[in-house]
N, C-alpha and C positions, 0 to 999 in steps of 0.2 A: 503494500499500500504506500503511495507516495503521499507527501505532505506538501501541497502547493501554497500553504498559508505563508504570509510574509514572516521573516524571522523577527518577531517581536520580543522574544525572550529565548535564552539558551535552554538547553535541555536540563542543564544543572540548575539554573534559576528556577525552572518549574518544579523540579524535584524538591529543592529546598523549600519552596513556598508550600507544596503538598505537605511536607512534614512539619513546617512551622505552624500551619493552619491546624493540623491534627493535634499537635502539641498544646494548642490552646483549648482544645475540647476534652471532655470526660473520655476515658480509655475506651469505652464502648461506642462512642459517637463516631459519625461519619461526616464527610464534607462532599459538597457538589463540586464536580469539576469546573463548573462556572465560577465558583468562588475563587478558585486558583486563578482563572483567566482574568476575572475582574480585579483581583489584588494586583496582577502583574500589568494590566492595561494602563496605557497613558491616557485614555479617553473611553468614554462609554461605548464608542463604536469599535475599538481595537479589541475588546475582549472577545468578541464572536470570532475574529480572525485567528485568535490564539487557541480556541477550542480544539481544533485537530491536532495540534502539537501537545496540548495538555493530556488529551486522550491517549496519544502515542506514547508519551513518557509514562503515563499510569499503567498502560500495557506492559511495557518494558519492566517497570518496578514490580508489577505482579508476577512476571515471569521469574524474576529473581527472588521472589518470595518476600520482599520488603513491604508489599502493599497488597490489599485485597480490593477488588473491584466487584461490586455487587449491583444486581437488578432485583429487587425485592430480597428474598432470602438466598438466591442463587448467585454463585460466583460466575462472572462472565468475562469475556475479553472487552476491554474498555473501547475497543475500536468496532465492535459489533453493532449493527443496527438493532433496533428493537425497543428503544425508549431510553429514558434517563438511567444513569448509573450513579453509585455512591462510591467514595473512596474511603476505605477503613485501614486501620492497623492490621497486621497479620495477627492470626490466632496465637 
């Protein structure tokens, strides 16, 4: 899968933001990928352009076991179609 979004944030910045936002929440809480994008975006319009990169980085982190991506109670690939996902700490 290619990511044609403009390079608005590095993969490292995205990963750091994911973990920083999770650290601000209860251990069982989750975050929405859009929270990550909105935190990194320089304007209200830029966050949408960041979403493909945020999902790609989330998928990579999940593959490494450092993040869980869920849709409802099911773990899913962050890049898969089918509705909103949540980002969680690993079990």
